[in-house]
C-alpha positions as CSV (number, residue, x, y, z in Angstrom):
1,M,-11.3,113.1,-15.2
2,K,-10.6,110.1,-17.4
3,K,-14.2,109.9,-19.1
4,I,-13.5,113.8,-19.7
5,S,-10.5,113.1,-21.6
6,I,-11.6,110.2,-23.7
7,L,-14.9,112.7,-24.3
8,F,-12.0,115.0,-25.4
9,L,-10.8,112.7,-27.6
10,V,-13.8,111.1,-29.5
11,A,-15.0,115.2,-29.4
12,L,-11.1,115.9,-31.2
13,F,-11.4,113.3,-33.9
14,S,-15.1,114.2,-35.0
15,L,-14.1,117.6,-35.2
16,S,-10.9,117.0,-37.0
17,F,-12.9,114.6,-39.7
18,F,-14.6,117.7,-40.7
19,S,-11.4,119.8,-40.9
20,T,-11.5,121.8,-44.6
21,N,-7.7,120.6,-44.3
22,A,-8.5,117.7,-46.8
23,Q,-5.9,114.4,-47.0
24,A,-5.5,112.8,-49.9
25,K,-5.8,109.5,-48.8
26,L,-7.3,108.9,-44.9
27,T,-4.9,107.8,-42.1
28,L,-4.8,103.9,-40.7
29,E,-6.2,105.5,-37.7
30,E,-9.1,106.9,-39.7
31,E,-9.1,103.5,-41.5
32,T,-9.5,101.6,-38.6
33,Y,-12.1,103.6,-36.4
34,I,-14.5,103.9,-39.8
35,K,-14.3,99.9,-40.6
36,T,-15.1,99.5,-37.1
37,I,-18.3,101.6,-37.2
38,T,-19.2,100.5,-40.5
39,E,-19.3,96.6,-39.2
40,D,-21.4,97.5,-36.2
41,F,-24.3,99.5,-38.5
42,V,-23.7,96.2,-41.2
43,K,-24.5,93.9,-38.5
44,T,-27.2,96.3,-36.5
45,H,-29.3,97.8,-40.0
46,N,-28.6,94.3,-41.5
47,I,-27.4,96.8,-44.8
48,N,-24.9,95.5,-47.9
49,L,-22.5,97.6,-48.9
50,N,-20.7,95.7,-51.1
51,N,-21.9,98.0,-53.9
52,Y,-21.3,101.4,-52.2
53,R,-18.1,103.0,-51.5
54,L,-16.6,105.4,-49.0
55,F,-17.1,109.1,-49.8
56,D,-14.6,111.1,-48.2
57,I,-17.2,114.4,-47.3
58,R,-13.9,116.0,-46.9
59,K,-13.2,116.3,-50.4
60,V,-16.0,118.6,-51.1
61,L,-15.0,120.8,-47.9
62,S,-11.5,121.2,-49.9
63,K,-13.1,122.6,-52.9
64,K,-16.4,125.3,-51.2
65,E,-15.8,127.6,-54.4
66,T,-16.4,125.5,-57.4
67,L,-18.9,123.1,-55.3
68,K,-21.3,121.7,-58.0
69,P,-25.5,121.3,-56.8
70,K,-25.2,117.6,-56.1
71,D,-22.0,118.2,-53.5
72,K,-23.2,121.9,-51.9
73,S,-27.0,119.7,-51.5
74,L,-24.8,116.5,-50.1
75,L,-22.4,119.3,-47.5
76,N,-26.0,120.3,-47.2
77,I,-27.2,117.4,-45.4
78,S,-24.0,116.8,-43.4
79,R,-23.9,120.3,-42.0
80,R,-27.8,119.2,-41.0
81,I,-26.9,115.9,-39.0
82,V,-23.8,117.6,-37.6
83,Q,-25.4,120.0,-36.1
84,K,-27.7,117.7,-34.4
85,Q,-25.5,115.9,-32.6
86,H,-24.4,115.7,-29.1
87,F,-20.5,117.4,-28.9
88,I,-19.5,114.4,-28.8
89,D,-20.5,112.2,-31.0
90,C,-18.7,110.5,-33.9
91,S,-19.0,112.2,-37.4
92,P,-20.8,110.8,-40.1
93,I,-19.6,108.8,-42.3
94,F,-20.8,108.4,-45.7
95,Y,-21.0,105.7,-48.7
96,L,-22.1,106.2,-52.3
97,N,-23.4,103.9,-55.2
98,K,-21.2,103.1,-57.7
99,T,-23.9,105.0,-60.1
100,K,-23.9,107.9,-57.1
101,T,-27.9,107.7,-57.3
102,K,-28.0,106.0,-53.6
103,G,-26.5,106.4,-50.4
104,Y,-25.8,105.7,-46.8
105,I,-24.7,107.7,-44.0
106,L,-23.9,106.6,-41.0
107,E,-24.6,108.4,-37.6
108,K,-23.0,107.2,-34.6
109,G,-23.6,108.1,-31.2
110,L,-21.4,108.2,-28.3
111,N,-24.0,105.8,-26.3
112,G,-23.8,103.2,-29.2
113,M,-27.0,104.4,-31.7
114,N,-26.4,104.0,-34.8
115,S,-28.6,105.9,-37.3
116,L,-28.5,105.2,-40.6
117,Y,-29.7,107.4,-43.5
118,N,-31.0,106.3,-46.6
119,L,-30.1,109.0,-49.2
120,S,-31.2,109.2,-53.0
121,Y,-30.0,111.4,-55.9
122,D,-32.6,113.2,-57.7
123,K,-31.1,113.8,-60.9
124,P,-33.3,116.6,-62.2
125,K,-32.8,118.5,-59.5
126,E,-29.1,117.9,-59.1
127,N,-29.6,117.3,-55.2
128,W,-29.3,114.3,-52.7
129,I,-32.3,113.8,-50.3
130,I,-32.5,111.7,-47.3
131,V,-35.7,109.0,-48.0
132,K,-35.5,107.6,-44.7
133,K,-33.6,107.6,-41.3
134,T,-33.4,104.4,-39.2
135,S,-32.1,104.3,-35.5
136,K,-31.5,101.4,-33.9
137,M,-29.1,100.6,-30.5
138,G,-25.8,99.3,-31.8
139,S,-22.5,98.5,-29.5
140,D,-21.1,102.2,-27.9
141,L,-17.8,103.1,-28.6
142,V,-16.0,101.2,-25.4
143,D,-17.1,97.9,-26.6
144,L,-16.1,98.5,-29.7
145,G,-12.5,99.0,-28.2
146,L,-12.3,103.2,-29.9
147,I,-12.3,104.6,-26.9
148,K,-11.3,103.1,-23.4
149,G,-13.7,102.9,-20.5
150,N,-14.2,101.8,-17.0
151,K,-16.0,98.8,-17.9
């Protein structure tokens, strides 16, 4: 029963992350969650995010009626990833470089699998594309201290 409660909380967080009710600022819990997962990806995939900024996909969702093609393509990529996820996996975390021509998507599975998507922006087509996907085992959410488990 305890495991089911934990899984439900993780699923609830993941679903709430994609709520269309976008907030102007991340909560402290969201910031901690994102920072912890990002650090695991940096360690696992040996990536450098110094010239990248967190991109809150909820901002795109909040302006669905006036989306530009580049935002639509990013939103479509996000939706395709989420549709393939297990119910309890974490919502994807987006990082875009300062010029918004390259990016990363961090997809964390409950079991610790870290899937890194490399993004590139095709300016003439106004379209984001996934250039590469790499998956490596990272720390699971219990080991990261993001959920409680029976270890």
